[in-house]
Structures are given as C-alpha cells and as structure tokens.
Backbone as a printed PyTorch tensor [residue, N CA C, xyz], in Angstrom:
tensor([[[222.2140,  87.8120, 216.9640],
         [221.5240,  87.3450, 218.1660],
         [220.3770,  86.4240, 217.7570]],

        [[220.2280,  85.3420, 218.4510],
         [219.1740,  84.3730, 218.1490],
         [217.8020,  84.9740, 218.4450]],

        [[216.8310,  84.5250, 217.6630],
         [215.4610,  85.0020, 217.8710],
         [214.9290,  84.4540, 219.1900]],

        [[214.2030,  85.2990, 219.9070],
         [213.6430,  84.9010, 221.1980],
         [212.3090,  84.1990, 220.9760]],

        [[212.0160,  83.2380, 221.8100],
         [210.7590,  82.4870, 221.7580],
         [209.7440,  83.1310, 222.6890]],

        [[208.5040,  83.1220, 222.2790],
         [207.4190,  83.6610, 223.0820],
         [206.5270,  82.5120, 223.5300]],

        [[206.1060,  82.5460, 224.8080],
         [205.1670,  81.5360, 225.2900],
         [204.4020,  82.1010, 226.4770]],

        [[203.2720,  81.5130, 226.7450],
         [202.4150,  81.9330, 227.8420],
         [202.8360,  81.2050, 229.1170]],

        [[202.9420,  81.9430, 230.2030],
         [203.2850,  81.3630, 231.4950],
         [202.1890,  81.7150, 232.4850]],

        [[201.5760,  80.7290, 233.0520],
         [200.5270,  80.9560, 234.0460],
         [201.1290,  80.8280, 235.4430]],

        [[200.8950,  81.8260, 236.2660],
         [201.3980,  81.8390, 237.6360],
         [200.2580,  82.1170, 238.5930]],

        [[200.3400,  81.5440, 239.7820],
         [199.3550,  81.8990, 240.7970],
         [199.6680,  83.3200, 241.2610]],

        [[198.6770,  84.0430, 241.7390],
         [198.8750,  85.4540, 242.1030],
         [199.9930,  85.7060, 243.1160]],

        [[200.1410,  84.8540, 244.0930],
         [201.1830,  85.0570, 245.1090],
         [202.5790,  84.9370, 244.4920]],

        [[202.7750,  83.9630, 243.6130],
         [204.0600,  83.7970, 242.9470],
         [204.3410,  84.9940, 242.0500]],

        [[203.3380,  85.4140, 241.3040],
         [203.4860,  86.5690, 240.4220],
         [203.8790,  87.8130, 241.2220]],

        [[203.2090,  88.0510, 242.3220],
         [203.4920,  89.2210, 243.1420],
         [204.9030,  89.1640, 243.7200]],

        [[205.3060,  88.0010, 244.2150],
         [206.6510,  87.8550, 244.7790],
         [207.7130,  88.0890, 243.7120]],

        [[207.5080,  87.5350, 242.5150],
         [208.4600,  87.7340, 241.4320],
         [208.5080,  89.1970, 241.0010]],

        [[207.3440,  89.8570, 240.9630],
         [207.3080,  91.2600, 240.5630],
         [208.0580,  92.1300, 241.5690]],

        [[207.8830,  91.8680, 242.8560],
         [208.6110,  92.6220, 243.8830],
         [210.1170,  92.4030, 243.7570]],

        [[210.5130,  91.1690, 243.5010],
         [211.9230,  90.8340, 243.3370],
         [212.4890,  91.5420, 242.1050]],

        [[211.7370,  91.5080, 241.0150],
         [212.1700,  92.1850, 239.7920],
         [212.3190,  93.6800, 240.0280]],

        [[211.3670,  94.2780, 240.7080],
         [211.4300,  95.7090, 241.0100],
         [212.6720,  96.0310, 241.8380]],

        [[212.9700,  95.2110, 242.8170],
         [214.1310,  95.4300, 243.6770],
         [215.4390,  95.3100, 242.8950]],

        [[215.4530,  94.4420, 241.8840],
         [216.6540,  94.2450, 241.0590],
         [216.6630,  95.1310, 239.8210]],

        [[215.6690,  96.0380, 239.7150],
         [215.5440,  96.9550, 238.5750],
         [215.4740,  96.2000, 237.2400]],

        [[214.6810,  95.1350, 237.2230],
         [214.4570,  94.3500, 236.0080],
         [212.9650,  94.3040, 235.7190]],

        [[212.6400,  94.0220, 234.4670],
         [211.2490,  93.7350, 234.1460],
         [210.9260,  92.3500, 234.7030]],

        [[209.6660,  92.0560, 234.8350],
         [209.2750,  90.7340, 235.3230],
         [209.7800,  89.6500, 234.3770]],

        [[209.6460,  89.8840, 233.0830],
         [210.1200,  88.9140, 232.1020],
         [211.6250,  88.6810, 232.2420]],

        [[212.3950,  89.7570, 232.3610],
         [213.8480,  89.6250, 232.5020],
         [214.2200,  88.8940, 233.7900]],

        [[213.4630,  89.1430, 234.8510],
         [213.7370,  88.4710, 236.1330],
         [213.5020,  86.9690, 236.0160]],

        [[212.4020,  86.5890, 235.3970],
         [212.1010,  85.1620, 235.2310],
         [213.1710,  84.5050, 234.3650]],

        [[213.5710,  85.1630, 233.2710],
         [214.6000,  84.5980, 232.4050],
         [215.9290,  84.4810, 233.1540]],

        [[216.2840,  85.4980, 233.9470],
         [217.5060,  85.4700, 234.7530],
         [217.4920,  84.2800, 235.7110]],

        [[216.3830,  84.0870, 236.4090],
         [216.2830,  82.9970, 237.3830],
         [216.3320,  81.6310, 236.7100]],

        [[215.6570,  81.4880, 235.5850],
         [215.6920,  80.2180, 234.8580],
         [217.0930,  79.9090, 234.3440]],

        [[217.7700,  80.9260, 233.7900],
         [219.1230,  80.7200, 233.2730],
         [220.0750,  80.3320, 234.4060]],

        [[219.9600,  81.0130, 235.5500],
         [220.8200,  80.7030, 236.6990],
         [220.5740,  79.2660, 237.1880]],

        [[219.3190,  78.8540, 237.2690],
         [218.9990,  77.4900, 237.7040],
         [219.5620,  76.4660, 236.7220]],

        [[219.4590,  76.7480, 235.4360],
         [219.9970,  75.8310, 234.4210],
         [221.5170,  75.7300, 234.5100]],

        [[222.1880,  76.8450, 234.7250],
         [223.6500,  76.8340, 234.8570],
         [224.0870,  76.0740, 236.1050]],

        [[223.4040,  76.3310, 237.2190],
         [223.7730,  75.6680, 238.4740],
         [223.5420,  74.1630, 238.4220]],

        [[222.5920,  73.7290, 237.6120],
         [222.3150,  72.2970, 237.4970],
         [223.1460,  71.6340, 236.4090]],

        [[223.9740,  72.4230, 235.7160],
         [224.8260,  71.8720, 234.6680],
         [224.1090,  71.6360, 233.3550]],

        [[222.9360,  72.1960, 233.1910],
         [222.1700,  71.9930, 231.9690],
         [222.3700,  73.0950, 230.9390]],

        [[223.0970,  74.1590, 231.3190],
         [223.3820,  75.2800, 230.4220],
         [224.7410,  75.8340, 230.7870]],

        [[225.5850,  76.0250, 229.7730],
         [226.9130,  76.5880, 230.0290],
         [226.7640,  78.0650, 230.3580]],

        [[227.6280,  78.6020, 231.2090],
         [227.5740,  80.0350, 231.5480],
         [227.7090,  80.9020, 230.2980]],

        [[227.0930,  82.0680, 230.3110],
         [227.1810,  83.0010, 229.1880],
         [228.6350,  83.3490, 228.9360]],

        [[228.9940,  83.4380, 227.6650],
         [230.3710,  83.7830, 227.3140],
         [231.3120,  82.5950, 227.3310]],

        [[230.8030,  81.4240, 227.6870],
         [231.6250,  80.2120, 227.7170],
         [231.8630,  79.7500, 226.2860]],

        [[233.1070,  79.6210, 225.8910],
         [233.4380,  79.2470, 224.5210],
         [232.9630,  77.8230, 224.2380]],

        [[232.5130,  77.6110, 223.0100],
         [232.0720,  76.2800, 222.5850],
         [233.2440,  75.2930, 222.6290]],

        [[234.3860,  75.7280, 222.0870],
         [235.5640,  74.8750, 222.1300],
         [236.6690,  75.6310, 222.8450]],

        [[237.1490,  75.0700, 223.9050],
         [238.2010,  75.7070, 224.6790],
         [239.5330,  75.3160, 224.1240]],

        [[240.3770,  76.3170, 223.8240],
         [241.6960,  76.0390, 223.2590],
         [242.7640,  76.4050, 224.2320]]])
C-alpha cells in the first residue's frame, strides 16, 4: 500500500460541522469522509480512475 500524505486543511466552522455530521451519519471519521468525497469528485470529473480499475485492460 502506498504511503499516505499528511497535510493541514483549514475549514470554516460551518463547513467543518456539516462535514462532521455527514461523517457521523455515514459511520466514518472526518478524515475518511473528506477523502471519500474528494476521491468521488475526482472520479466523476474523470481525473481519477475508479478503485480496482486495471492499469491495462486485456
């Protein structure tokens, strides 16, 4: 598994609270929720291949 990168993310309190409530409802940590949402946005925009997508399709 690739090493994970760490970085600081600044959020306004309302955004933080909304994300925390969403994470709680989905039974995820706040960090996992943010990563899930970012990955989904990247996939939907075509900037990241879906997880499990083979590098070379045969």
